[in-house]
N, C-alpha and C positions, 0 to 999 in steps of 0.2 A: 829439384837434387842435384845438386853436379856431379859429373863424374870425370872422375882424370883415368879412367883405364880405357882400356878399349869394348867391342862389342863384339859378343861372340853370336853366330847367328848358327838355327837348323835351318839346313839349308834341303827341304824334300829334293826328290829326281823320283821322276819319272819308274812305277812299278813292272813296266812290262815296255820293253822294245820300240825306239818310233815313233811314243804317245806323249809329245810335248804339251798337246794341248789338254790334259791332268795336270799340271801346274799352275800354279798364280801367280798373275800378274807382276806380281812383287819379285818372287824370285827372278825374273828374269833384270827389274830396276836392281836391289843387292847382291848379283853378282858378276854387274858390271865395276862393282866400287869397290869390290871385295879384292883384295892383293893375295891374304894368306890362307892355305885352307889348311883339313887336318881328316883324310879322306881312307877312305880302306882302303882303294886298289888305284894308285896313281894316273895309271894311262884310262882304264876307266873316267874316270873323274876329268883329264882334259879333252878324253873324245863328249865328254855331255856337258862338259864349258861352251866345247868348238860348235857342237852342233847348233846349242843357245845363242852362241853369238860369232857369226863366221868369221865377221872380222875382228874379235880379239887375239892379241895378243900373247900367248902362252906363255911365252917366258918371260915375261913381263913379274909370273906367277908364283909364291913360294909355297911347294908342296910341302909337308910333312906325314909321309904313309904310317897308318897305324899296324905298329905291330903284333901279328895273329898271338902272339904267347904272351910276350912283355906290355902287350897294350900302347896308348898314345904318350908321348916325351910328353911328357906332366910339363917336364924346365921352360920346357921349347914356346907352350902355348902360355905360361907367366909371362916368357921374357914380350913375347910381341902381343898381348897385352896391354903390361905394364908401361909399353911401347906405343898406347893407344891404337893401335892397329882395329882393322875389323877383321874379325877370323870368320872362316867360317867350317865347316862339321859336315859334310856327304859320305853319309854309306851309300853302301852296293846298290840299295833299292830304296823308294817307298822316304820311310820320317828318319832322321837320327835321332836317338836318345830312346829309342824300340828298337829293342831284343842286337843293338850294337853298341860299341864301346861307348856311345855322343855320351849319355846319358856322363860319367867320367869326367869327362871336361867341362860338362856341362856343370859338373860337381865345384870343379875347380876354378873355374868361372866364378862360381855365388862366394867362394870361400873367400878370395883375392876384392870382393867389391868391386867385380866386373857386370855388367850387364849383360845379359843373355834373352835372346828373342827369338824364339820358335818363328822360320816362315812357313806360311801354309801351304799344302801338299797330299798326295795320295797319298792313304794311308791304308795298307792292306790288308789289316785288323778290322780297321775301321770299316772298310764298303765289306769286307767280309759277312760280319757283322750286324751291317745294314741290311745285305741280303738273304740273309740265311733264315731268317722267319722266326726266331729262336732270342730268349729276350734279352732285349736291349739296355732293361735298367737294371738288371745287374748278371755281372760277367765280369770272369775272371782270362786272363792269359798266362801258359802255364811254360811258353817257353819250346825249349826241344824236350822229348818223354825218354826218358830210361833206352839205350841203343840194346840193350838182350834181357831175353826172359832170366831168370823173374821179373826181372825190378821193371821191363817194360808190361806188363799184363799186370804187375801188381800196381802201379803206377793208374792204367786206364781205368779197374774195375775202385779203386780213391776218386780218381776222381769225376766216374759215373754217381758213388752216392751221395760222394759233395752236391753234387749237381743235382740230384734231387731228392737233398738234404735242406738244400738252399733254395729252389727252383733259378739255378747260377746257372747260365750256360761257360765251358770251360774250350779255350780257346788252346789250340796249339796247331804247333809246324814242324813239320820233318827236313831233311836235306835230298833233294828231288829226287833220287835215282834211286831212295829209301821207300819214296812211296805207299808202291804197292803194297811189302809187305804195311809199313802200320796201316794200309786200312785193311789183310787178311786178318792181323791185330785186332781192331777192333769189331771186327763181323764176327770174333770167336769171346770177345770180352765182356760182351754189353751187351745189353737186355733187347731184348725183340723186340718194345717201344720206345725203345731210345730214341730218339732223333739225328741224323746226324749227315753234319751239312760237308760238302767238300764245293770248298773257291778255288778255282785254278786258276795261274796266267791276269787272276783279277784286267781289265783295264785293255787290254788286247783283242782286237778283233775277235780270235780265240775267247777266248776269257770257258771259264765251266763253271755253272755256278749251280749246283741242285742241292737241295735237301729230301730227307726222304726215312722213315723207319728204318732204326737195323736189320730189319725184320722184309722189306722192301729190299734192298739195298743188295740184296744174300740172294733172290731174284734172279736178279740182271747183276752182278756187279762190274765194274767199267776196269779198264787197262786205262789206269792213269799216264803221263808222257811226263819225260822227267822233265818237267816246271813248276815254278817254285807255287806254293800252294799252303793255302791255311785248314781248319781241322779242325769241328764247331759239334759240339754236342751237347744237347739238352734232355736227359732222366725225363719221364711219363710220373 
């Protein structure tokens, strides 16, 4: 089937600093062809492309920064795609479309008949699940939990009950500076036999990935650094 629209590429970037080797070779190939980008942060996107291609002329590229409150400029996306451009989407880390506004851009591209191409690269969620030793056949990503109690405690207990009933691994994330308060809430609200995995700064030299029961975590509670982390629980 011929395509008279542009192509939307979902471009993963490293989930830890300086580990370009975690990217597939196709990312290097396609980022030499893409001239239009939707990004969460223009400065970090430019820095990433320059690290990947030192000779790239950044001023030849067009960037649209995704507004944190208003979201992406969908009119501009439609314009670029209808002009048959190759358009890239980059989040701040990992795979776009997962826990960021990239999904909205992909939905609009589909709605106008443009081709959507996901490029292969690191996903902190899947890497954490792989390493956790928890159930990888049934799992659910819940994004961010409520920040304040009693909503946060209720959500943790509800996720644990779902995990127990369905034998389903529950994944969630937190803003790095709230990692330790979240750990405290998990230790306070989860049952002793529930297994908890903390996967922090995955793919970096100082990556920390550990799974044990809530009872065992309580015996030797770590102080988590202010780095990106995935939390996973599986109730017994």
